[in-house]
OpenMM code with the backbone's topology and positions (N, CA, C; nanometers):
from openmm import Vec3, app, unit

residues = "MET ILE PRO LEU SER GLN GLN LEU GLU TYR PHE LYS GLU TYR ILE GLU LYS LEU LYS GLN ALA LYS GLY GLU ASP VAL ALA ASN GLU ILE ILE THR GLU ALA LEU TYR VAL PHE SER ILE GLY THR ASN ASP PHE ILE ILE ASN TYR PHE ASN LEU PRO LEU ARG ARG ALA VAL TYR THR THR ALA GLU TYR THR ALA TYR LEU VAL GLY GLU ALA ALA ALA ALA VAL ARG ASP THR HIS GLU LEU GLY ALA HIS LYS ILE ILE PHE ALA GLY LEU ALA PRO ILE GLY CYS LEU PRO SER ALA ARG THR LEU ASN HIS ASP ALA PRO GLY GLU CYS ASN GLU GLU HIS SER GLN VAL ALA VAL ALA PHE ASN THR ALA LEU THR GLU ALA ILE GLY LYS LEU ASN ASP GLU LEU THR GLY LEU ARG VAL VAL TYR SER ASP THR TYR SER VAL LEU SER ALA ILE LEU SER LYS PRO VAL TYR".split()
positions = [
    Vec3(6.7477, 4.9996, 15.5584),
    Vec3(6.7506, 5.1394, 15.4865),
    Vec3(6.6870, 5.1505, 15.3635),
    Vec3(6.5886, 5.2222, 15.3723),
    Vec3(6.4803, 5.2579, 15.2492),
    Vec3(6.5323, 5.3628, 15.1724),
    Vec3(6.5562, 5.3499, 15.0519),
    Vec3(6.5980, 5.4680, 14.9622),
    Vec3(6.5009, 5.5736, 14.9646),
    Vec3(6.5338, 5.6975, 14.9188),
    Vec3(6.4711, 5.8337, 14.9464),
    Vec3(6.3580, 5.7847, 14.8171),
    Vec3(6.3782, 5.7321, 14.7240),
    Vec3(6.2964, 5.7476, 14.6097),
    Vec3(6.1653, 5.6503, 14.6317),
    Vec3(6.2192, 5.5470, 14.7400),
    Vec3(6.1072, 5.4318, 14.7565),
    Vec3(6.0017, 5.4984, 14.8578),
    Vec3(6.0726, 5.6034, 14.9839),
    Vec3(5.9829, 5.6328, 15.0531),
    Vec3(5.8966, 5.7487, 14.9957),
    Vec3(5.9180, 5.8279, 14.8953),
    Vec3(5.8264, 5.9082, 14.8119),
    Vec3(5.7183, 5.8047, 14.7576),
    Vec3(5.7678, 5.7056, 14.6938),
    Vec3(5.6606, 5.6057, 14.6279),
    Vec3(5.5449, 5.5671, 14.7574),
    Vec3(5.6217, 5.5200, 14.8456),
    Vec3(5.5228, 5.5135, 14.9724),
    Vec3(5.4235, 5.6134, 15.0292),
    Vec3(5.4854, 5.7209, 15.0139),
    Vec3(5.4231, 5.8575, 15.0467),
    Vec3(5.2982, 5.8562, 14.9475),
    Vec3(5.3410, 5.8474, 14.8101),
    Vec3(5.2348, 5.8569, 14.7343),
    Vec3(5.1074, 5.7602, 14.7234),
    Vec3(5.1745, 5.6400, 14.7780),
    Vec3(5.0582, 5.5071, 14.7945),
    Vec3(4.9791, 5.5841, 14.9383),
    Vec3(5.0315, 5.6307, 15.0191),
    Vec3(4.9728, 5.6808, 15.1335),
    Vec3(4.8663, 5.7618, 15.0974),
    Vec3(4.9082, 5.8702, 15.0326),
    Vec3(4.7937, 5.9740, 14.9867),
    Vec3(4.6865, 5.8984, 14.9154),
    Vec3(4.7135, 5.8098, 14.8395),
    Vec3(4.5987, 5.7509, 14.7492),
    Vec3(4.4829, 5.6611, 14.8356),
    Vec3(4.5655, 5.6134, 14.9434),
    Vec3(4.4683, 5.5436, 15.0561),
    Vec3(4.4112, 5.6220, 15.1632),
    Vec3(4.4720, 5.7268, 15.1587),
    Vec3(4.3881, 5.8366, 15.2624),
    Vec3(4.2552, 5.8979, 15.1777),
    Vec3(4.2904, 5.9327, 15.0623),
    Vec3(4.1867, 5.9782, 14.9723),
    Vec3(4.0659, 5.8822, 14.9750),
    Vec3(4.1088, 5.7420, 14.9698),
    Vec3(3.9923, 5.6514, 14.9509),
    Vec3(3.9247, 5.6283, 15.1013),
    Vec3(3.9861, 5.6574, 15.2053),
    Vec3(3.9379, 5.6341, 15.3627),
    Vec3(3.8733, 5.7662, 15.3826),
    Vec3(3.9303, 5.8848, 15.3642),
    Vec3(3.8472, 5.9955, 15.4000),
    Vec3(3.8056, 6.0922, 15.3000),
    Vec3(3.8230, 6.0452, 15.1807),
    Vec3(3.7689, 6.1611, 15.0612),
    Vec3(3.8991, 6.2512, 15.0237),
    Vec3(3.8770, 6.3123, 14.9036),
    Vec3(3.9926, 6.3915, 14.8575),
    Vec3(3.9878, 6.5218, 14.9473),
    Vec3(3.8907, 6.5743, 14.9696),
    Vec3(3.9068, 6.6986, 15.0419),
    Vec3(3.9657, 6.7058, 15.1726),
    Vec3(3.9440, 6.6143, 15.2700),
    Vec3(3.9631, 6.5715, 15.3992),
    Vec3(4.1302, 6.5354, 15.3864),
    Vec3(4.1513, 6.4403, 15.3168),
    Vec3(4.2747, 6.3893, 15.2683),
    Vec3(4.4110, 6.5047, 15.2102),
    Vec3(4.3306, 6.5890, 15.1343),
    Vec3(4.4230, 6.7055, 15.0923),
    Vec3(4.4545, 6.8085, 15.2266),
    Vec3(4.3462, 6.8379, 15.3184),
    Vec3(4.3653, 6.9001, 15.4361),
    Vec3(4.4815, 6.8372, 15.5367),
    Vec3(4.4599, 6.6872, 15.5495),
    Vec3(4.5564, 6.6281, 15.6271),
    Vec3(4.6992, 6.6537, 15.5812),
    Vec3(4.7138, 6.6393, 15.4371),
    Vec3(4.8674, 6.6168, 15.3788),
    Vec3(4.9202, 6.7780, 15.3804),
    Vec3(4.8072, 6.8799, 15.3599),
    Vec3(4.8639, 7.0153, 15.3982),
    Vec3(4.9030, 7.0641, 15.5057),
    Vec3(4.8118, 7.0055, 15.5910),
    Vec3(4.8470, 7.0454, 15.7639),
    Vec3(4.9534, 6.9488, 15.8244),
    Vec3(4.9986, 6.8473, 15.7547),
    Vec3(5.0833, 6.7686, 15.8286),
    Vec3(5.2250, 6.8491, 15.8692),
    Vec3(5.3254, 6.8124, 15.9478),
    Vec3(5.4338, 6.8311, 15.9497),
    Vec3(5.5229, 6.7046, 15.9046),
    Vec3(5.6027, 6.7466, 15.8172),
    Vec3(5.7106, 6.6297, 15.7728),
    Vec3(5.8416, 6.6446, 15.8227),
    Vec3(5.9162, 6.5482, 15.8810),
    Vec3(6.0438, 6.5625, 15.9357),
    Vec3(6.1407, 6.4656, 15.8248),
    Vec3(6.2337, 6.5496, 15.8070),
    Vec3(6.3163, 6.4923, 15.7114),
    Vec3(6.4451, 6.4919, 15.7953),
    Vec3(6.5232, 6.3539, 15.7530),
    Vec3(6.6802, 6.3354, 15.8095),
    Vec3(6.7547, 6.2704, 15.7064),
    Vec3(6.8491, 6.3478, 15.6271),
    Vec3(6.9364, 6.2799, 15.5155),
    Vec3(7.0268, 6.3014, 15.5580),
    Vec3(7.1522, 6.1651, 15.5447),
    Vec3(7.2840, 6.2121, 15.5395),
    Vec3(7.3813, 6.1394, 15.6335),
    Vec3(7.3024, 6.1027, 15.7336),
    Vec3(7.3761, 6.0345, 15.8389),
    Vec3(7.4361, 5.9009, 15.8233),
    Vec3(7.3555, 5.7899, 15.7503),
    Vec3(7.3871, 5.6768, 15.7123),
    Vec3(7.4745, 5.7028, 15.5965),
    Vec3(7.4416, 5.8066, 15.5130),
    Vec3(7.4653, 5.8019, 15.3522),
    Vec3(7.6621, 5.8315, 15.3832),
    Vec3(7.6941, 5.9177, 15.4922),
    Vec3(7.8193, 5.9561, 15.5135),
    Vec3(7.8672, 5.8161, 15.5928),
    Vec3(7.8326, 5.7958, 15.7106),
    Vec3(7.8790, 5.6963, 15.7735),
    Vec3(7.9096, 5.5609, 15.6935),
    Vec3(7.8094, 5.4954, 15.6330),
    Vec3(7.8068, 5.3708, 15.5979),
    Vec3(7.8715, 5.3808, 15.4230),
    Vec3(7.8076, 5.4462, 15.3527),
    Vec3(7.8339, 5.4757, 15.2241),
    Vec3(7.9543, 5.5457, 15.1669),
    Vec3(8.0077, 5.6519, 15.2615),
    Vec3(8.1130, 5.7450, 15.2247),
    Vec3(8.2424, 5.7075, 15.3206),
    Vec3(8.2420, 5.6877, 15.4487),
    Vec3(8.3345, 5.6739, 15.5277),
    Vec3(8.3862, 5.5040, 15.5292),
    Vec3(8.2994, 5.4197, 15.5168),
    Vec3(8.3166, 5.2989, 15.5236),
    Vec3(8.3140, 5.2230, 15.3955),
    Vec3(8.2685, 5.2596, 15.3121),
    Vec3(8.2707, 5.2065, 15.1662),
    Vec3(8.3636, 5.2873, 15.0805),
    Vec3(8.4946, 5.2393, 15.0460),
    Vec3(8.5591, 5.3258, 14.9508),
    Vec3(8.5154, 5.3382, 14.8142),
    Vec3(8.4156, 5.3040, 14.7755),
    Vec3(8.3856, 5.3114, 14.6300),
    Vec3(8.3312, 5.4649, 14.6075),
    Vec3(8.2724, 5.4902, 14.7086),
    Vec3(8.2322, 5.6504, 14.6988),
    Vec3(8.3265, 5.7558, 14.7201),
    Vec3(8.4294, 5.7437, 14.8184),
    Vec3(8.5364, 5.8236, 14.8207),
    Vec3(8.6312, 5.8264, 14.6907),
    Vec3(8.6103, 5.7115, 14.6134),
    Vec3(8.6885, 5.7013, 14.4844),
    Vec3(8.6142, 5.7849, 14.3613),
    Vec3(8.4830, 5.8124, 14.4152),
    Vec3(8.3984, 5.8739, 14.3117),
    Vec3(8.3908, 6.0281, 14.3289),
    Vec3(8.3815, 6.0401, 14.4445),
    Vec3(8.3346, 6.2054, 14.5204),
    Vec3(8.4537, 6.2469, 14.6196),
    Vec3(8.4738, 6.3737, 14.5735),
    Vec3(8.5307, 6.4133, 14.7091),
    Vec3(8.4226, 6.4516, 14.8112),
    Vec3(8.4640, 6.4876, 14.9343),
    Vec3(8.3794, 6.5244, 15.0559),
    Vec3(8.2757, 6.6354, 15.0073),
    Vec3(8.3408, 6.7383, 14.9595),
    Vec3(8.2521, 6.8557, 14.8976),
    Vec3(8.1488, 6.8070, 14.7935),
    Vec3(8.2011, 6.7186, 14.6929),
    Vec3(8.1142, 6.6750, 14.6022),
    Vec3(7.9868, 6.5993, 14.6507),
    Vec3(8.0158, 6.5042, 14.7348),
    Vec3(7.9355, 6.4163, 14.7804),
    Vec3(7.8235, 6.4895, 14.8719),
    Vec3(7.8789, 6.6178, 14.9652),
    Vec3(7.8021, 6.6787, 15.0370),
    Vec3(7.6961, 6.7504, 14.9082),
    Vec3(7.7549, 6.8018, 14.8395),
    Vec3(7.6621, 6.8589, 14.7279),
    Vec3(7.5558, 6.7522, 14.6752),
    Vec3(7.6074, 6.6661, 14.6499),
    Vec3(7.5118, 6.5383, 14.5854),
    Vec3(7.3864, 6.5305, 14.6727),
    Vec3(7.4071, 6.5042, 14.8127),
    Vec3(7.3478, 6.4816, 14.8999),
    Vec3(7.2392, 6.5876, 14.9468),
    Vec3(7.2713, 6.7029, 14.9441),
    Vec3(7.2087, 6.8416, 14.9644),
    Vec3(7.0882, 6.8621, 14.8418),
    Vec3(7.1696, 6.8248, 14.7296),
    Vec3(7.0854, 6.8111, 14.6046),
    Vec3(6.9594, 6.7191, 14.6120),
    Vec3(6.9946, 6.5873, 14.6331),
    Vec3(6.8874, 6.4992, 14.6761),
    Vec3(6.7757, 6.5641, 14.7838),
    Vec3(6.8402, 6.6132, 14.9019),
    Vec3(6.7505, 6.6375, 14.9828),
    Vec3(6.6550, 6.7416, 14.9250),
    Vec3(6.6830, 6.8311, 14.8682),
    Vec3(6.6078, 6.9326, 14.7810),
    Vec3(6.5246, 6.8945, 14.7165),
    Vec3(6.5285, 6.8075, 14.6337),
    Vec3(6.4673, 6.7252, 14.5385),
    Vec3(6.3604, 6.6767, 14.6089),
    Vec3(6.4042, 6.6020, 14.7319),
    Vec3(6.2829, 6.5297, 14.7913),
    Vec3(6.1795, 6.6168, 14.8330),
    Vec3(6.2471, 6.7315, 14.8933),
    Vec3(6.1540, 6.8554, 14.9368),
    Vec3(6.0665, 6.8921, 14.8478),
    Vec3(6.1190, 6.9134, 14.7217),
    Vec3(6.0268, 6.9761, 14.5918),
    Vec3(5.9283, 6.8699, 14.5849),
    Vec3(5.9627, 6.7460, 14.5722),
    Vec3(5.8753, 6.6383, 14.5231),
    Vec3(5.7695, 6.6347, 14.6371),
    Vec3(5.7860, 6.6304, 14.7697),
    Vec3(5.7117, 6.6080, 14.8721),
    Vec3(5.5914, 6.7513, 14.8773),
    Vec3(5.6611, 6.8692, 14.8267),
    Vec3(5.5624, 6.9665, 14.8288),
    Vec3(5.4649, 6.9690, 14.7060),
    Vec3(5.5265, 6.9340, 14.5874),
    Vec3(5.4210, 6.8974, 14.4798),
    Vec3(5.3269, 6.7861, 14.5177),
    Vec3(5.3432, 6.6977, 14.6267),
    Vec3(5.2313, 6.6324, 14.6881),
    Vec3(5.1557, 6.6887, 14.7642),
    Vec3(5.1541, 6.7821, 14.8074),
    Vec3(5.0858, 6.8844, 14.9197),
    Vec3(5.1493, 6.8880, 15.0329),
    Vec3(5.2459, 6.8865, 15.0536),
    Vec3(5.3280, 6.9213, 15.1871),
    Vec3(5.3726, 7.0553, 15.1761),
    Vec3(5.3338, 7.1224, 15.3099),
    Vec3(5.3526, 7.2826, 15.3324),
    Vec3(5.4420, 7.2893, 15.4497),
    Vec3(5.4839, 7.2094, 15.5342),
    Vec3(5.5439, 7.2255, 15.6632),
    Vec3(5.6517, 7.1096, 15.6865),
    Vec3(5.7864, 7.1354, 15.6773),
    Vec3(5.9002, 7.0431, 15.6996),
    Vec3(5.9941, 7.0871, 15.7749),
    Vec3(6.0407, 6.9976, 15.8615),
    Vec3(6.1315, 7.0275, 15.9536),
    Vec3(6.2549, 6.9437, 15.9061),
    Vec3(6.3884, 6.9813, 15.8818),
    Vec3(6.4836, 6.8827, 15.8219),
    Vec3(6.6051, 6.9232, 15.9495),
    Vec3(6.6212, 6.7655, 15.9665),
    Vec3(6.7352, 6.7655, 16.0897),
    Vec3(6.8853, 6.7818, 16.0113),
    Vec3(6.9466, 6.8512, 16.0683),
    Vec3(7.1009, 6.8687, 16.0531),
    Vec3(7.1705, 6.7306, 16.0814),
    Vec3(7.2772, 6.7145, 16.0361),
    Vec3(7.3628, 6.6069, 16.0969),
    Vec3(7.4009, 6.6373, 16.2339),
    Vec3(7.4079, 6.5292, 16.3318),
    Vec3(7.4831, 6.5340, 16.4449),
    Vec3(7.6416, 6.5329, 16.4279),
    Vec3(7.7061, 6.5361, 16.5327),
    Vec3(7.8625, 6.5212, 16.5192),
    Vec3(7.8874, 6.3872, 16.5115),
    Vec3(7.8780, 6.3402, 16.3547),
    Vec3(7.8800, 6.1957, 16.3282),
    Vec3(8.0232, 6.1356, 16.3577),
    Vec3(8.1288, 6.2425, 16.3920),
    Vec3(8.2516, 6.1735, 16.4472),
    Vec3(8.2409, 6.1292, 16.5728),
    Vec3(8.1372, 6.1577, 16.6446),
    Vec3(8.1276, 6.1215, 16.7996),
    Vec3(8.0246, 6.0094, 16.7999),
    Vec3(7.9932, 5.9564, 16.7235),
    Vec3(7.8979, 5.8477, 16.7135),
    Vec3(7.9949, 5.7244, 16.7676),
    Vec3(7.9437, 5.6110, 16.8377),
    Vec3(8.0067, 5.5037, 16.8800),
    Vec3(8.0920, 5.4606, 16.7819),
    Vec3(8.0126, 5.4206, 16.6433),
    Vec3(8.0846, 5.3433, 16.5595),
    Vec3(8.2058, 5.4199, 16.4990),
    Vec3(8.1762, 5.5540, 16.5026),
    Vec3(8.3119, 5.6552, 16.4565),
    Vec3(8.4426, 5.6374, 16.5359),
    Vec3(8.4004, 5.6314, 16.6768),
    Vec3(8.4845, 5.6481, 16.7812),
    Vec3(8.5588, 5.5051, 16.7777),
    Vec3(8.5056, 5.3975, 16.7502),
    Vec3(8.5423, 5.2638, 16.7503),
    Vec3(8.6208, 5.2569, 16.6336),
    Vec3(8.6062, 5.3203, 16.5329),
    Vec3(8.6687, 5.3107, 16.4128),
    Vec3(8.8027, 5.3923, 16.3975),
    Vec3(8.8007, 5.4914, 16.5086),
    Vec3(8.9027, 5.5861, 16.4731),
    Vec3(9.0489, 5.5254, 16.5109),
    Vec3(9.1124, 5.5061, 16.4171),
    Vec3(9.2337, 5.4650, 16.4310),
    Vec3(9.3471, 5.5483, 16.4771),
    Vec3(9.3062, 5.6661, 16.4407),
    Vec3(9.4280, 5.7511, 16.4893),
    Vec3(9.4317, 5.8147, 16.6423),
    Vec3(9.3050, 5.7944, 16.7145),
    Vec3(9.2693, 5.8002, 16.8442),
    Vec3(9.1761, 5.7463, 16.8778),
    Vec3(9.1964, 5.6118, 16.9123),
    Vec3(9.1065, 5.5066, 16.9527),
    Vec3(8.9950, 5.5547, 17.0550),
    Vec3(8.8731, 5.5796, 17.0299),
    Vec3(8.7642, 5.5777, 17.1561),
    Vec3(8.7513, 5.7333, 17.1505),
    Vec3(8.8169, 5.8079, 17.1002),
    Vec3(8.8115, 5.9690, 17.0543),
    Vec3(8.7262, 6.0007, 16.9423),
    Vec3(8.6393, 6.1284, 16.9521),
    Vec3(8.5682, 6.1539, 16.8103),
    Vec3(8.6626, 6.1581, 16.7119),
    Vec3(8.6079, 6.1531, 16.5790),
    Vec3(8.6668, 6.1557, 16.4894),
    Vec3(8.6249, 6.3069, 16.4407),
    Vec3(8.7342, 6.3910, 16.4204),
    Vec3(8.7160, 6.5297, 16.4227),
    Vec3(8.6877, 6.5476, 16.2348),
    Vec3(8.7673, 6.4500, 16.1859),
    Vec3(8.7269, 6.4855, 16.0219),
    Vec3(8.5748, 6.4662, 15.9909),
    Vec3(8.5304, 6.3553, 16.0269),
    Vec3(8.4127, 6.3321, 16.0030),
    Vec3(8.2918, 6.4443, 16.0812),
    Vec3(8.3498, 6.4729, 16.1946),
    Vec3(8.2357, 6.5707, 16.2457),
    Vec3(8.2656, 6.6978, 16.1734),
    Vec3(8.3581, 6.7279, 16.1151),
    Vec3(8.3631, 6.8614, 16.0218),
    Vec3(8.2906, 6.8381, 15.8768),
    Vec3(8.2804, 6.7099, 15.8461),
    Vec3(8.2040, 6.6803, 15.7147),
    Vec3(8.0640, 6.7371, 15.7494),
    Vec3(8.0016, 6.7032, 15.8742),
    Vec3(7.8903, 6.7127, 15.9259),
    Vec3(7.8540, 6.8591, 15.9304),
    Vec3(7.9637, 6.9650, 15.9768),
    Vec3(7.9457, 7.1142, 15.9888),
    Vec3(7.9128, 7.1435, 15.8235),
    Vec3(8.0053, 7.1100, 15.7668),
    Vec3(7.9892, 7.1376, 15.6052),
    Vec3(7.8586, 7.1061, 15.5469),
    Vec3(7.8125, 6.9892, 15.5770),
    Vec3(7.6925, 6.9639, 15.5088),
    Vec3(7.5606, 7.0194, 15.5913),
    Vec3(7.5733, 7.0592, 15.6912),
    Vec3(7.4873, 7.1306, 15.7572),
    Vec3(7.4745, 7.2778, 15.7045),
    Vec3(7.5624, 7.3403, 15.6840),
    Vec3(7.5942, 7.4664, 15.6147),
    Vec3(7.5211, 7.4519, 15.4793),
    Vec3(7.5439, 7.3748, 15.4230),
    Vec3(7.5070, 7.3458, 15.2860),
    Vec3(7.3677, 7.3361, 15.2705),
    Vec3(7.3111, 7.2334, 15.3544),
    Vec3(7.1643, 7.2000, 15.3719),
    Vec3(7.1051, 7.3227, 15.4155),
    Vec3(7.1575, 7.4370, 15.4997),
    Vec3(7.0773, 7.5259, 15.5619),
    Vec3(7.0935, 7.6164, 15.4596),
    Vec3(7.1833, 7.6757, 15.3596),
    Vec3(7.1564, 7.7475, 15.2243),
    Vec3(7.0417, 7.6802, 15.1289),
    Vec3(7.0594, 7.5453, 15.1154),
    Vec3(6.9436, 7.5034, 15.0321),
    Vec3(6.8074, 7.5324, 15.1079),
    Vec3(6.7971, 7.4963, 15.2480),
    Vec3(6.6536, 7.5503, 15.2680),
    Vec3(6.6107, 7.6697, 15.2580),
    Vec3(6.6974, 7.7571, 15.2694),
    Vec3(6.6429, 7.8992, 15.2555),
    Vec3(6.6288, 7.9286, 15.1077),
    Vec3(6.6861, 7.8625, 15.0075),
    Vec3(6.6439, 7.8908, 14.8634),
    Vec3(6.5052, 7.8134, 14.8266),
    Vec3(6.4938, 7.6947, 14.8993),
    Vec3(6.3636, 7.6282, 14.8980),
    Vec3(6.2431, 7.7024, 14.9407),
    Vec3(6.2710, 7.7785, 15.0582),
    Vec3(6.1568, 7.8396, 15.1360),
    Vec3(6.1316, 7.9849, 15.0172),
    Vec3(6.2128, 8.0154, 14.9647),
    Vec3(6.1974, 8.1566, 14.8606),
    Vec3(6.1507, 8.0916, 14.7306),
    Vec3(6.1603, 7.9779, 14.6757),
    Vec3(6.1283, 7.9603, 14.5548),
    Vec3(5.9931, 7.8627, 14.5568),
    Vec3(5.9563, 7.7825, 14.6698),
    Vec3(5.8256, 7.7386, 14.6556),
    Vec3(5.7329, 7.7754, 14.7434),
    Vec3(5.6061, 7.8435, 14.6720),
    Vec3(5.5069, 7.9079, 14.7208),
    Vec3(5.4250, 7.8037, 14.8499),
    Vec3(5.4000, 7.8533, 14.9633),
    Vec3(5.3451, 7.7825, 15.0515),
    Vec3(5.4219, 7.6940, 15.1662),
    Vec3(5.5497, 7.6648, 15.1012),
    Vec3(5.6075, 7.5944, 15.1594),
    Vec3(5.7129, 7.6708, 15.2924),
    Vec3(5.7300, 7.5998, 15.3979),
    Vec3(5.7985, 7.6245, 15.5070),
    Vec3(5.8659, 7.5206, 15.5575),
    Vec3(6.0104, 7.5505, 15.5405),
    Vec3(6.0784, 7.4536, 15.5803),
    Vec3(6.1861, 7.4945, 15.6867),
    Vec3(6.1997, 7.4054, 15.7946),
    Vec3(6.2807, 7.4857, 15.9029),
    Vec3(6.3903, 7.3935, 15.9297),
    Vec3(6.5252, 7.4414, 15.9553),
    Vec3(6.6294, 7.3489, 15.9987),
    Vec3(6.6326, 7.3255, 16.1275),
    Vec3(6.6700, 7.1956, 16.1758),
    Vec3(6.6683, 7.1403, 16.3201),
    Vec3(6.8287, 7.1150, 16.3521),
    Vec3(6.8825, 7.2122, 16.4363),
    Vec3(7.0300, 7.2255, 16.4572),
    Vec3(7.0576, 7.1181, 16.5565),
    Vec3(7.0522, 6.9649, 16.5313),
    Vec3(7.1097, 6.8500, 16.6099),
    Vec3(7.2560, 6.8522, 16.6308),
    Vec3(7.3281, 6.9207, 16.5313),
    Vec3(7.4701, 6.9057, 16.5981),
    Vec3(7.5104, 7.0055, 16.7224),
    Vec3(7.4371, 7.1188, 16.7327),
    Vec3(7.4684, 7.1840, 16.8161),
    Vec3(7.4292, 7.1328, 16.9669),
    Vec3(7.3273, 7.0745, 16.9500),
    Vec3(7.2443, 7.0100, 17.1034),
    Vec3(7.3339, 6.8653, 17.1053),
    Vec3(7.3850, 6.8082, 17.0295),
    Vec3(7.4358, 6.6972, 17.0972),
    Vec3(7.5760, 6.7163, 17.1163),
    Vec3(7.6370, 6.8151, 17.0487),
    Vec3(7.7767, 6.8862, 17.0751),
    Vec3(7.7929, 6.9405, 17.2379),
    Vec3(7.6596, 6.9854, 17.2933),
    Vec3(7.6613, 7.0386, 17.4284),
    Vec3(7.6788, 6.9439, 17.5082),
    Vec3(7.5945, 6.8463, 17.4715),
    Vec3(7.5981, 6.7379, 17.5605),
    Vec3(7.7126, 6.6599, 17.5534),
    Vec3(7.7883, 6.6456, 17.4480),
    Vec3(7.9035, 6.5533, 17.4890),
    Vec3(8.0009, 6.6528, 17.5521),
    Vec3(8.0030, 6.7553, 17.5354),
    Vec3(8.0982, 6.8492, 17.5792),
    Vec3(8.0836, 6.8547, 17.7650),
    Vec3(7.9732, 6.8147, 17.7800),
    Vec3(7.9212, 6.8227, 17.9542),
    Vec3(7.8393, 6.7193, 17.9726),
    Vec3(7.9181, 6.5864, 17.9462),
    Vec3(7.8258, 6.4531, 17.9727),
    Vec3(7.7920, 6.4611, 18.1473),
    Vec3(7.6729, 6.4047, 18.1975),
    Vec3(7.6480, 6.3878, 18.2855),
    Vec3(7.6586, 6.2509, 18.3459),
    Vec3(7.7315, 6.2083, 18.4542),
    Vec3(7.7419, 6.0681, 18.4640),
    Vec3(7.6812, 6.0567, 18.6071),
] * unit.nanometer
topology = app.Topology()
chain = topology.addChain("A")
for resn in residues:
    res = topology.addResidue(resn, chain)
    for name in ("N", "CA", "C"):
        topology.addAtom(name, app.Element.getBySymbol(name[0]), res)
């Protein structure tokens, strides 16, 4: 897993290489017209929050959600400053229904962990609000939310065998 800060450094390096390869005008056009896909939170909750006791000792679920959404918003701002104008942000899936969550669900082995999935719902709500603010705040930016939770929930509720 590559930290978000390192991913932004890689993006800066890419921009410089692109400018060298294509020239500044073409590079700027490519950067401006590209679609950027963000997905933040899945591993943060599954690994760093639910499975490692340290984060839970420091943050409540609401505090950790606010922290991650703040990091996501900062990453969007940084990417926008580097020239991005079109961003799609994937929300969290029902993470309590992932195989690892079902396996580790001690209360109901094999079943979805509803607590974990409700955390995803709260995160997605906060993320959607932050996206609205970013769209209002940053000129020329268009961030769109991708609702992966509803799509995967629909598949889980009516699986095809």
